[in-house]
C-alpha positions as CSV (number, residue, x, y, z in Angstrom):
1,M,13.0,24.1,-8.5
2,K,15.8,23.8,-11.0
3,P,15.7,25.9,-14.1
4,I,14.7,24.7,-17.6
5,W,17.6,24.4,-20.0
6,I,17.2,25.6,-23.6
7,V,19.9,24.3,-26.0
8,D,19.6,25.8,-29.5
9,D,22.0,27.5,-31.9
10,D,19.1,29.7,-33.1
11,E,19.1,32.8,-30.8
12,S,15.5,33.7,-31.8
13,I,14.3,30.3,-30.6
14,R,16.1,30.7,-27.3
15,W,14.6,34.2,-26.9
16,V,11.1,33.2,-27.7
17,L,11.1,30.3,-25.3
18,E,12.8,32.3,-22.5
19,K,10.1,35.0,-22.7
20,A,7.3,32.6,-22.9
21,L,8.5,30.6,-19.9
22,A,9.2,33.8,-17.9
23,R,5.5,34.7,-18.3
24,E,4.8,31.4,-16.6
25,N,7.2,32.2,-13.8
26,L,9.6,29.4,-14.8
27,A,13.3,30.0,-14.6
28,T,15.4,29.2,-17.7
29,K,19.1,28.8,-18.7
30,S,20.2,28.9,-22.3
31,F,23.0,27.4,-24.3
32,A,24.0,28.1,-27.9
33,N,25.4,24.5,-28.4
34,A,25.4,21.1,-26.9
35,R,29.1,21.3,-25.8
36,D,28.4,24.0,-23.3
37,A,25.4,22.2,-22.0
38,I,27.5,19.0,-21.5
39,A,30.1,21.0,-19.6
40,A,27.5,22.5,-17.4
41,L,26.0,19.0,-16.6
42,E,29.3,18.3,-14.6
43,Y,28.2,20.6,-11.8
44,E,24.4,21.1,-12.2
45,T,21.3,19.6,-13.7
46,P,18.1,21.1,-15.1
47,Q,14.5,20.2,-14.3
48,V,13.7,19.9,-18.0
49,L,16.0,19.9,-21.0
50,V,14.8,21.4,-24.4
51,S,17.2,20.8,-27.2
52,D,17.5,21.3,-31.0
53,I,18.7,18.2,-32.9
54,R,21.0,19.8,-35.6
55,M,23.6,22.1,-34.2
56,P,27.2,22.8,-34.9
57,G,29.4,20.3,-33.1
58,D,27.6,17.7,-30.9
59,S,24.0,17.1,-32.0
60,G,20.9,17.1,-29.9
61,L,20.8,13.3,-30.1
62,D,24.4,13.1,-28.7
63,L,23.2,15.3,-25.8
64,L,20.1,13.2,-25.4
65,Q,22.2,10.0,-25.2
66,L,24.5,11.5,-22.6
67,V,21.7,12.8,-20.5
68,K,19.8,9.5,-20.5
69,S,22.9,7.5,-19.5
70,R,23.7,9.8,-16.6
71,F,20.2,11.2,-15.6
72,P,17.6,8.7,-16.9
73,G,14.7,10.5,-15.1
74,L,15.4,13.9,-16.7
75,P,12.8,14.7,-19.4
76,V,14.3,15.8,-22.7
77,I,12.2,17.6,-25.3
78,I,13.7,17.4,-28.9
79,I,13.0,20.4,-31.2
80,T,14.0,20.3,-34.8
81,A,13.2,22.0,-38.1
82,F,13.9,18.7,-39.9
83,S,10.6,16.9,-39.1
84,D,11.5,13.7,-40.8
85,L,10.7,10.1,-39.7
86,D,14.3,9.1,-39.0
87,S,14.8,12.0,-36.5
88,A,11.5,11.2,-34.8
89,V,12.4,7.6,-34.5
90,A,15.9,8.4,-33.3
91,A,14.6,10.8,-30.7
92,F,12.1,8.4,-29.2
93,Q,14.4,5.5,-29.3
94,G,16.9,7.6,-27.4
95,G,14.4,8.2,-24.7
96,A,13.1,11.7,-25.6
97,F,10.0,12.8,-23.6
98,E,8.4,14.3,-26.8
99,Y,9.3,15.5,-30.2
100,L,8.3,19.0,-31.5
101,A,8.8,20.2,-35.0
102,K,9.6,23.8,-36.1
103,P,7.7,26.0,-36.6
104,F,5.8,25.3,-33.4
105,D,3.0,27.0,-31.6
106,I,4.5,28.7,-28.6
107,D,1.5,27.9,-26.4
108,K,1.7,24.2,-27.3
109,A,5.5,24.3,-26.6
110,V,4.9,25.8,-23.1
111,E,2.2,23.3,-22.4
112,L,4.5,20.5,-23.4
113,I,7.3,21.8,-21.2
114,R,4.8,22.0,-18.3
115,R,3.9,18.4,-18.8
116,A,7.6,17.5,-18.8
117,L,8.1,19.5,-15.7
118,D,5.3,17.7,-13.9
119,E,6.9,14.4,-14.8
120,S,10.3,15.6,-13.6
121,L,8.9,16.6,-10.2
122,R,7.1,13.3,-9.9
123,E,10.2,11.4,-10.8
124,T,11.8,11.9,-7.3
125,S,8.9,10.3,-5.5
126,V,9.0,7.3,-8.0
127,E,12.7,6.8,-7.5
128,S,12.4,6.9,-3.7
129,G,9.7,4.2,-3.7
130,P,10.2,0.7,-2.3
131,A,12.9,-1.4,-4.1
132,E,10.9,-4.5,-3.8
133,T,7.3,-4.7,-4.9
134,P,5.0,-6.8,-2.7
135,E,3.5,-10.0,-4.4
136,I,0.0,-8.4,-4.2
137,L,-0.7,-4.7,-4.5
138,G,-3.7,-3.2,-2.7
139,Q,-4.6,-0.5,-0.2
140,A,-8.4,-0.8,-0.5
141,P,-10.3,-2.0,2.6
142,A,-11.5,-5.1,0.7
143,M,-7.9,-6.0,-0.1
144,Q,-6.8,-5.4,3.5
145,E,-9.2,-8.1,4.5
146,V,-7.5,-10.5,2.1
147,F,-4.2,-9.7,3.5
148,R,-5.4,-10.3,7.0
149,A,-6.8,-13.6,6.0
150,I,-3.4,-14.6,4.4
151,G,-1.7,-13.6,7.7
152,R,-4.1,-15.6,9.8
153,L,-3.4,-18.6,7.6
154,S,0.3,-18.2,7.5
155,Q,1.0,-21.1,9.9
156,S,-1.7,-23.4,8.7
157,N,-2.0,-26.2,6.2
158,V,-5.7,-26.0,5.9
159,T,-7.5,-26.3,2.5
160,V,-8.5,-22.9,1.1
161,L,-11.2,-22.1,-1.6
162,I,-10.6,-18.7,-3.3
163,T,-13.5,-17.2,-5.2
164,G,-13.6,-14.2,-7.4
165,E,-14.1,-13.0,-11.0
166,S,-11.8,-14.0,-13.7
167,G,-8.6,-11.9,-13.8
168,S,-8.9,-10.7,-10.2
169,G,-5.6,-12.3,-9.1
170,K,-6.7,-15.7,-7.5
171,E,-3.4,-17.3,-8.4
172,L,-1.4,-14.5,-6.8
173,V,-3.3,-15.1,-3.6
174,A,-2.6,-18.8,-3.8
175,R,1.1,-18.1,-4.2
176,A,1.0,-15.8,-1.3
177,L,-0.6,-18.4,0.9
178,H,2.1,-20.8,-0.1
179,K,4.9,-18.3,0.4
180,H,3.8,-17.5,3.9
181,S,3.1,-21.0,5.0
182,P,5.3,-23.7,6.6
183,R,5.6,-25.3,3.1
184,A,7.2,-22.2,1.5
185,S,10.5,-24.0,0.8
186,Q,8.7,-26.8,-1.0
187,P,7.1,-26.8,-4.6
188,F,4.2,-24.7,-5.6
189,I,2.4,-26.4,-8.5
190,A,-0.4,-24.7,-10.4
191,L,-2.9,-26.3,-12.8
192,N,-5.9,-24.8,-14.6
193,T,-8.4,-27.6,-14.7
194,A,-10.4,-25.8,-17.4
195,A,-7.4,-25.6,-19.8
196,I,-6.7,-29.3,-19.9
197,P,-8.8,-31.6,-22.1
198,K,-10.9,-34.0,-20.1
199,D,-9.2,-37.1,-21.3
200,L,-5.8,-35.7,-20.3
201,L,-6.7,-34.1,-17.0
202,E,-6.6,-37.3,-15.0
203,S,-3.0,-38.1,-16.2
204,E,-2.0,-34.5,-15.5
205,L,-3.3,-34.7,-11.9
206,F,-2.3,-38.2,-10.9
207,G,0.4,-39.3,-13.5
208,H,0.4,-42.5,-15.4
209,E,2.3,-45.8,-15.6
210,R,4.2,-46.9,-18.7
211,G,1.8,-48.5,-21.2
212,A,-1.3,-47.2,-19.4
213,F,-2.7,-45.9,-22.7
214,T,-1.5,-45.5,-26.3
215,G,1.4,-43.1,-26.3
216,A,2.4,-43.7,-22.7
217,Q,6.0,-44.6,-23.4
218,T,7.3,-43.9,-19.9
219,T,6.0,-43.5,-16.4
220,R,5.1,-39.9,-15.6
221,R,4.6,-38.2,-12.3
222,G,1.4,-36.1,-12.0
223,R,0.9,-32.8,-10.3
224,F,0.2,-34.4,-7.0
225,E,3.6,-36.0,-6.9
226,Q,5.3,-32.9,-8.2
227,A,3.8,-30.9,-5.4
228,E,4.9,-33.5,-2.7
229,N,5.3,-31.7,0.6
230,G,4.3,-28.4,-1.0
231,T,1.1,-26.8,-2.4
232,L,-1.1,-27.8,-5.3
233,F,-3.2,-25.0,-6.7
234,L,-6.2,-26.1,-8.8
235,D,-7.7,-23.1,-10.7
236,E,-11.2,-23.1,-12.1
237,I,-12.1,-26.1,-10.0
238,G,-15.7,-25.6,-10.9
239,D,-15.0,-26.8,-14.4
240,M,-13.5,-30.2,-13.3
241,P,-15.3,-33.2,-14.9
242,F,-17.7,-35.0,-12.5
243,D,-15.9,-38.3,-12.6
244,L,-12.6,-36.7,-11.7
245,Q,-14.2,-34.9,-8.8
246,T,-14.6,-38.3,-7.2
247,R,-10.9,-39.1,-7.5
248,L,-10.0,-35.7,-6.1
249,L,-12.4,-36.3,-3.2
250,R,-10.7,-39.6,-2.4
251,V,-7.3,-38.0,-2.3
252,L,-8.5,-35.2,0.1
253,S,-10.3,-37.8,2.2
254,D,-7.5,-40.4,2.8
255,G,-4.4,-38.8,1.3
256,H,-3.9,-41.7,-1.3
257,F,-4.2,-41.9,-5.0
258,Y,-3.2,-44.2,-8.0
259,R,-1.5,-43.2,-11.2
260,V,-3.5,-44.0,-14.3
261,G,-2.9,-47.7,-15.0
262,G,-1.3,-48.2,-11.7
263,H,-2.1,-50.6,-8.9
264,Q,0.2,-49.3,-6.1
265,P,-1.4,-46.6,-3.9
266,L,0.8,-43.5,-3.5
267,K,0.7,-41.2,-0.4
268,A,0.1,-37.5,-1.0
269,N,1.4,-35.0,1.4
270,V,0.1,-31.9,-0.4
271,R,-1.8,-28.8,0.7
272,V,-4.6,-28.2,-1.8
273,I,-5.8,-24.6,-2.7
274,T,-8.6,-24.3,-5.2
275,A,-10.1,-21.3,-7.0
276,T,-13.2,-20.6,-9.1
277,H,-15.0,-17.7,-10.6
278,Q,-18.3,-19.8,-10.6
279,N,-21.0,-20.1,-8.0
280,L,-20.2,-23.6,-6.7
281,E,-23.4,-23.7,-4.6
282,Q,-25.4,-23.2,-7.7
283,R,-23.4,-25.9,-9.6
284,V,-24.1,-28.3,-6.7
285,R,-27.8,-27.6,-6.9
286,E,-27.6,-28.2,-10.7
287,G,-25.8,-31.6,-10.1
288,L,-22.7,-30.4,-11.9
289,F,-20.5,-30.5,-8.7
290,R,-20.3,-33.0,-5.9
291,E,-21.7,-31.6,-2.7
292,D,-19.3,-33.7,-0.6
293,L,-16.3,-32.4,-2.6
294,Y,-17.6,-28.9,-2.2
295,H,-17.6,-29.2,1.6
296,R,-14.1,-30.7,1.5
297,L,-12.8,-27.7,-0.5
298,N,-14.8,-25.0,1.3
299,V,-12.9,-25.3,4.7
300,I,-11.7,-21.7,4.5
301,R,-13.3,-19.5,1.9
302,L,-11.4,-16.5,0.8
303,R,-13.3,-14.1,-1.5
304,L,-11.2,-11.8,-3.8
305,P,-12.8,-8.5,-4.6
306,S,-13.2,-7.4,-8.2
307,L,-11.5,-4.3,-9.4
308,R,-14.7,-2.4,-9.3
309,E,-14.8,-2.9,-5.5
310,R,-11.2,-1.5,-5.1
311,R,-11.0,1.4,-7.6
312,E,-8.7,3.3,-5.3
313,D,-6.1,0.6,-6.1
314,I,-6.1,1.2,-9.8
315,P,-3.5,4.1,-9.7
316,I,-0.9,2.0,-7.9
317,L,-1.6,-1.0,-10.1
318,V,-1.2,1.1,-13.2
319,R,2.1,2.5,-12.1
320,H,3.4,-1.0,-11.2
321,F,2.3,-2.5,-14.5
322,L,3.8,0.4,-16.5
323,V,7.1,0.0,-14.8
324,Q,6.9,-3.8,-15.2
325,S,6.1,-3.6,-18.9
326,A,8.9,-1.0,-19.5
327,K,11.4,-3.2,-17.9
328,Q,10.4,-6.1,-20.1
329,L,10.8,-4.0,-23.3
330,G,13.9,-2.1,-22.1
331,V,12.3,1.3,-22.4
332,E,11.5,4.2,-19.9
333,A,8.3,3.7,-18.0
334,K,5.3,5.9,-19.2
335,R,3.2,7.8,-16.7
336,M,-0.5,8.6,-16.7
337,S,-1.9,12.1,-16.3
338,D,-4.3,12.8,-13.5
339,A,-7.2,12.9,-16.0
340,A,-6.2,9.6,-17.6
341,L,-6.0,7.9,-14.2
342,Q,-9.4,9.3,-13.2
343,F,-10.7,7.9,-16.4
344,L,-9.3,4.5,-15.8
345,C,-10.7,4.5,-12.3
346,S,-14.2,5.1,-13.7
347,L,-14.1,2.1,-16.1
348,E,-15.9,-1.2,-15.4
349,L,-12.9,-3.4,-16.6
350,P,-14.7,-6.7,-16.5
351,G,-11.4,-8.5,-16.9
352,N,-10.2,-7.0,-13.7
353,V,-6.5,-6.8,-12.9
354,R,-5.5,-9.0,-15.9
355,Q,-7.3,-6.6,-18.2
356,L,-5.6,-3.6,-16.6
357,E,-2.2,-5.3,-17.0
358,N,-2.9,-5.9,-20.7
359,L,-4.0,-2.3,-21.1
360,C,-0.7,-1.1,-19.5
361,N,1.3,-3.3,-21.9
362,W,-0.7,-1.6,-24.8
363,I,0.1,1.8,-23.4
364,T,3.8,1.1,-23.2
365,V,3.9,0.1,-26.8
366,M,1.4,2.2,-28.5
367,A,0.8,5.5,-26.6
368,P,2.7,8.5,-27.8
369,G,4.9,10.6,-25.4
370,Q,5.9,9.7,-21.9
371,T,2.8,11.2,-20.2
372,V,-0.4,9.4,-21.3
373,E,-3.6,11.4,-21.6
374,V,-7.2,10.2,-22.0
375,K,-7.0,10.7,-25.8
376,D,-4.0,8.4,-26.0
377,L,-6.0,5.4,-24.6
378,P,-7.4,2.7,-26.9
379,L,-10.4,4.0,-28.9
380,E,-12.6,1.1,-27.8
381,L,-12.3,2.3,-24.2
382,T,-12.9,6.0,-24.8
383,Q,-15.7,5.5,-27.4
384,E,-17.5,2.9,-25.2
385,K,-17.3,5.2,-22.2
386,G,-18.3,8.2,-24.2
387,S,-21.4,6.5,-25.6
388,A,-22.3,5.2,-22.2
389,S,-22.1,8.5,-20.5
390,S,-23.6,10.7,-23.2
391,G,-26.7,8.7,-24.0
392,S,-28.8,10.7,-26.5
393,S,-27.5,14.1,-25.6
394,S,-25.7,16.3,-28.2
395,P,-21.9,16.1,-28.3
396,A,-21.6,19.8,-27.7
397,S,-23.5,19.7,-24.4
398,V,-22.2,16.5,-22.7
399,P,-18.5,16.3,-21.6
400,E,-16.5,13.5,-23.0
401,T,-15.0,12.9,-19.6
402,Y,-16.3,9.9,-17.7
403,S,-19.4,9.9,-15.6
404,A,-19.1,9.2,-11.9
405,Q,-19.4,5.6,-10.9
406,Q,-21.3,4.3,-7.9
407,H,-20.6,1.0,-6.3
408,H,-23.7,-0.6,-8.0
409,G,-24.3,1.5,-11.0
410,T,-23.6,4.6,-13.1
411,V,-24.5,8.1,-12.1
412,T,-25.7,10.3,-15.0
413,S,-23.3,13.2,-15.8
414,V,-24.2,16.5,-14.3
415,S,-24.5,18.3,-17.6
416,S,-26.7,15.6,-19.3
417,A,-28.9,15.4,-16.2
418,A,-29.4,19.2,-16.2
419,E,-30.3,19.2,-19.9
420,A,-32.8,16.3,-19.4
421,S,-34.6,17.6,-16.3
422,S,-33.9,21.4,-15.6
423,P,-37.1,23.4,-16.0
424,A,-36.9,26.2,-18.4
425,G,-36.4,29.6,-16.7
426,S,-35.1,28.1,-13.4
427,P,-31.6,29.5,-13.0
428,D,-30.9,27.6,-9.8
429,A,-32.1,24.2,-11.1
430,W,-28.6,23.1,-12.0
431,L,-27.4,23.7,-8.5
432,A,-30.1,21.4,-7.1
433,L,-29.1,18.8,-9.6
434,L,-25.5,19.2,-8.7
435,E,-26.3,18.7,-5.0
436,T,-28.3,15.6,-5.8
437,Q,-25.4,14.3,-7.9
438,A,-22.9,15.0,-5.2
439,A,-25.1,13.3,-2.6
440,Q,-25.5,10.2,-4.8
441,M,-21.8,9.9,-5.3
442,L,-21.0,10.4,-1.7
443,S,-23.6,7.8,-0.5
444,G,-22.3,5.4,-3.1
445,G,-18.7,5.6,-1.9
446,Q,-17.3,7.5,-4.8
447,Q,-13.8,8.8,-4.2
448,E,-12.5,12.3,-5.1
449,V,-16.0,13.7,-5.8
450,M,-14.7,17.3,-6.0
451,A,-12.2,16.4,-8.7
452,V,-14.7,14.3,-10.7
453,L,-17.5,17.0,-10.7
454,G,-14.9,19.7,-11.2
455,R,-13.6,18.2,-14.4
456,Q,-17.1,17.7,-15.7
457,F,-18.0,21.3,-14.8
458,E,-14.9,22.7,-16.5
459,S,-15.4,20.5,-19.6
460,A,-19.0,21.7,-20.0
461,L,-18.1,25.4,-19.7
462,I,-15.3,25.1,-22.2
463,R,-17.3,23.1,-24.7
464,T,-20.2,25.5,-24.5
465,A,-17.9,28.5,-24.9
466,L,-16.2,26.9,-27.9
467,K,-19.6,26.2,-29.4
468,H,-20.5,29.8,-29.2
469,T,-17.1,31.0,-30.6
470,H,-17.2,28.4,-33.4
471,G,-14.1,26.6,-31.9
472,R,-11.9,29.7,-31.5
473,K,-10.2,29.0,-28.3
474,N,-8.7,32.4,-27.6
475,D,-12.1,34.1,-28.1
476,A,-13.6,31.4,-25.7
477,A,-10.9,32.1,-23.1
478,V,-11.9,35.8,-23.2
479,R,-15.6,34.9,-22.8
480,L,-14.8,32.7,-19.9
481,G,-12.5,35.1,-18.3
482,I,-9.4,32.8,-18.2
483,G,-6.0,33.0,-19.8
484,R,-5.0,31.7,-23.2
485,N,-2.5,29.3,-21.8
486,T,-5.0,28.1,-19.2
487,I,-7.7,27.2,-21.8
488,T,-5.0,25.5,-24.0
489,R,-3.9,23.4,-21.0
490,K,-7.5,22.5,-20.0
491,I,-8.5,21.5,-23.6
492,A,-5.5,19.1,-23.6
493,E,-6.2,17.8,-20.1
494,L,-9.9,17.2,-20.7
495,G,-9.5,15.8,-24.2
496,I,-11.7,18.4,-25.9
497,D,-11.7,18.3,-29.6
498,G,-12.7,20.9,-32.2
499,A,-10.7,23.9,-30.8
500,K,-8.7,26.1,-33.1
501,D,-6.5,29.1,-32.8
502,D,-8.1,32.4,-33.6
């Protein structure tokens, strides 16, 4: 691993950081000014760069600008005694990993450098990733079935009905079906039937002749004509008005249609793919959807799993959306800590992939720093999860980390279950509850059980120790038999509040 560079004209700052990092077995190299560091960059690079802003000669911002232009993946931590808004904004706009004001807590500085170090080591694997992102991301078994179906349908023009919850990516699947079909070189036209007013939907689908109705100044081609020889994707087909269902059925039956106000039949050579989040069988029983149209559409049915059924895909989706969002804004992509990723994987996310994408856009704009922790996520997510997992237990006894999720429900956190049901004077009762918890999670298909329960266990211990030491973290570390730097790192990773220096 490459050394950590420290660039500061203050010798005492360099010395303190060198000694602190040496205790962590991290190699360092120091420079008294930016000019010497810039010269050294000609033949070597650091793993992390820590630089003061105001120094004689070139400033830390000058050094930051040079580093980001030549080594965009190199994390740079800016340290300054001038903790004003302009410096902070300039540092972050320049791509700084984090901003630290003097005087600083040495433990927090070391922890910050460790975070930057982790990001730097991960950067290599990110840069060596595939250059072209597939149109649909997913490694979960449920998504592999979808991919297999797309492959089997690749040489077919058959009608496909895609079902799945809102936001699960039905249009992406429709586009993939078109892209891998014999019609790939022809148009792909999409229309959300629920988004068009009923009195305009017929014209949108079939077009209209000039003078067909007030405002029809010219002849207009509808979506069927626009999709000629290609694919027409009709989203939310379950919301289509009943009378229009009859016209759609006729097109699917004999391949002909009329423009609104027209008298000349037009031939439609179009592959129709439809999608819905509704239960069409139920709507047929309720008389809201034509049974004969349902059977016309339901030739091949392709069910898209919800995000809850493919939680193992959340990390790769998050990374993809963060990179995508950063490119749109022209900034460096942010990354999620392991704890934050675990937390996201535990959420219900009823909006599915669309909600996750919106969340990543929020993170890119609003989250501080380049590495996102649980505490940096929107309050409505963390508070909702916290209240759902804690129930009526006291905040001091229940970890704020998420409870483990089963495929069809929520498993109570180990600590809250122990408090609720452990008989007094039974020292081994918590072990029995832990075994029960683990068995439930494993039978429910939960992934990374050791990591989930391990974090809850650590969080419960640290919170209890802090409670007994009235929040003094160094005293709590001694009681627990762990190092001062270790408890500082764990408090940050687990999002534990209320700790203070002794």
